[in-house]
Phi, psi and omega in degrees: 000107185284126172067018183293342180263013179086003181269174177259012180258200178243139183240137174234137177250121184251113178297145178262115182289158174107006178070210183269170173108182185296321181297315179296319179297319179295318178296320178298315179292326176299314179296316180298316179291327175299315180299318179296316181297333182253014185301318182295310182294327184260004179058043178273132179248338177219142171225131177226147179196138174052043177076013179235151181221140173248138180234129178299142177092350174296131183294333180266351178050038181256155172282137180237153175291133180281149180300126176076004181227062185279339185272154181295338181286337181287115178072014184287346182268000183205150174256131179249127182238128177243129179252164173280167179284000000 
């Protein structure tokens, strides 16, 4: 879904298999951290998961709580990755 988050890039939402619980959460974070680690090579500018978001170019490179999505249940079933064009 291109630009569904209001950006000018492309966004893909990847469901995290395994249902609810710690295992699914760990898999989701593994995928999210993989995307961050490969952000430069893959031209990734945003990664979000479980109500937290990482943005390329942040000087502190920290995950931040997304606006209006503070709980772990929000978006906990999928990792969203946005790339530049």
